N, C-alpha and C positions, 0 to 999 in steps of 0.2 A: 524447453528449448534444449537442444543437443549441445555439448560442450567437447572441445578438443581434449583427448585423453593426455595430451602432453604438456599444454600451456594453459588449458582452461577457458580458451576463448570460446565465445558463443557462435555456434554454427547455423547457417540457414538450412543447410541439407540436413535432413533428419537422419538419413542412412549413413552419413559420413562420420568417421571416428576421430580424424584429425583435421587441422586447418591447412592450408595451402603449405605454409612455410614448414610445419612439423612433418608433412607428408613428403616433401622434398629431402628434408634431413633424414628421415627413416628409410628412403630409398637410396641414400647415396653410400658409397664405398662398400663394405663388406656387408651392409644390410640389404643391399640390392639381390633380388631374386636371380639375377645372372652372373652374381660375383662368384669367381673360382679361385679360391684359395689366396687372392689378393696379391701382395707383392711377391709371395713366394711361389707364384705360378711361373715356371721357367719355359714350359712348352706352349704357351699361347701367343702366337705371332700373327699379324695380319698377312693373309695370303697375297695381297697385291703389293704392299709396300714394305713388309717384313717388320713393321714397327711393334713392339710389345704392347699387347693389351691385357687388361686385367678383367675382363668379362667373357662369358662363355659365348664367343661369336668368332666368325671366319675372318671378318674384316674391323678394321678401325672405323672411327665415325666418319673420317675425311673420305676414305675409299668407298664406303657405303653410300655417303652422300653424292659422290660422283655418278655412281650407277644408277640412283633413284632419279638424279636431275636429268640424265639422258633418256630415261624411259618416259618421264613427264614431258619432255620437249617432244618427243615422238619423231616423226619423219618431218624433213624440213624441205620443202619445195623451193625450188628457184623462181625466180619471176617468170622467166619463159615458160617453165612448166605449168604455173598457175594460169598463165595466158591461154595456153594450149587446153587445159581443163575447161576454162570458161567458154571458150569457142566450140568445144566438143559438145557442150551443154546448152548452148545458145539456141534459142527458139525450138527446143526439143521438146515435143508434146508427148505426154503419156497416153498411150491408147486407152479405150474404154474398158477393154478386157483387164488390163493390167490394173486399172483403178477399182474394178469390181473386185479383183482378187486381194488387192491391198486393204479394201474395206471388210472384206470376209476374215482376212488374217488378223485384223484388229478388233475382231468381235461384232462387226456390223453385219447387215443384212444383204450387203452387196449393192447398195446405191451409193454411188460416189458423192462425197462431200456431205454425208448424212450427219456426222457429229461436229462439223465445222460451224462456227458462228456466221461465217458470211456465205452468201449463196454462191453457186457456179459462176453466175454472170459476173461477180466482183473479180475473180481470177481472169476473166477474159479480157476485161476492160481496164485492168490495174496499169499494165504497161504503157497503155495509150495515155493514160492521165500523167504518168511519170514523164513521159516525152512531150505531153503537151506543156508541162511546166518546167522542162528542162532539167529535171532531178533537183530542182532547187526548192528549199523551204519557203512558202508563200508568206510566212510570218517573219522570220529573222534573217533569210537570204543565205544560210548555210547550206550544203549539199544535204537533200533529203530524200529518203527512201521509203517513207510511210506514207500511205494514203488515209486521210481523215474525212469520216462521214460528217458533214457540216450540221445536219438535223439529228445526229447521234442514232439515226435509224439504220442498222446494218443490212437491212433488207433493201433499202433504197439506194440502187447503183447507178442512178441517172449521173450523166457527166456533170450537171450542173450542182451536184450534191457532193461531189469528190474533189478534194484538193491535196496537193503534196505538201507535207510537212516534215519536220526532223523528229527524232524521238523525244527529244526534250519538249518541242512545243506540242507534240502529240500528248504527252504526259500531262502538261500545263492545262491542256483542253478538257481533262476529265473534272476539273474544278471550276466553279463558276460558269457553268455551261452557257447559260443565257447570254453573258458577255462576250464569249468565244464564238458563240453561234452568229451573233450580229456582226462581229469582225470578219469572220471567214465568208459570210453572206456579201459583205461589201467587197471582198477582195475577188470573189468569184464573178461577181457583176462586172467588175473592171476587166476581167479577163474575158468575159462575153462580148462586152462592148468593144474593147481594144485587144483582141487576139494578138499573141507574139508571132513574130515572123510572118509566113505564109500559111499558118494553121487556119482551118476555117472556123467560122463562128459557131460556138455552141449553141445548140437550140434547145 
């Protein structure tokens, strides 16, 4: 077992020389690699706020943090701008040529959807299922945007095998599959017998 060279504490990491506490102590003040003459450094000031700093840097930690946070936030869109973007992309279908180019650029042979788990039919029927269920999770009643395959066969894209759920319920359905299959089978049967609104019955 490896031991810390300062306090002698046993270390889990074979390659480490110090424990966390001793490592922070060893990098503090004049022992830090960026330390520049310490308190005797008279020429090192933050370029933004003018505060005196004792490390070899252009900015103090406060000003540096402000710059980083702005970069992380990125571009902020207004609500109106987001609505415009949504409308611009609504019902926009990608052409077959574009899908072939995308497949080739990702290392495929040019057959669209060849590397996806779901068949092409699933993407065609997905919006219909969401509208049929009014974008509501059929298990807990919150807003749901995920389509669940009742029999867990991703190739079976019949309307009677697809139901809208939320992400939480979709994750739950990965465990105790027989139980959830029976639950969702009952729910889809109710949707078939008593369809919502003026939607036609599912065959």
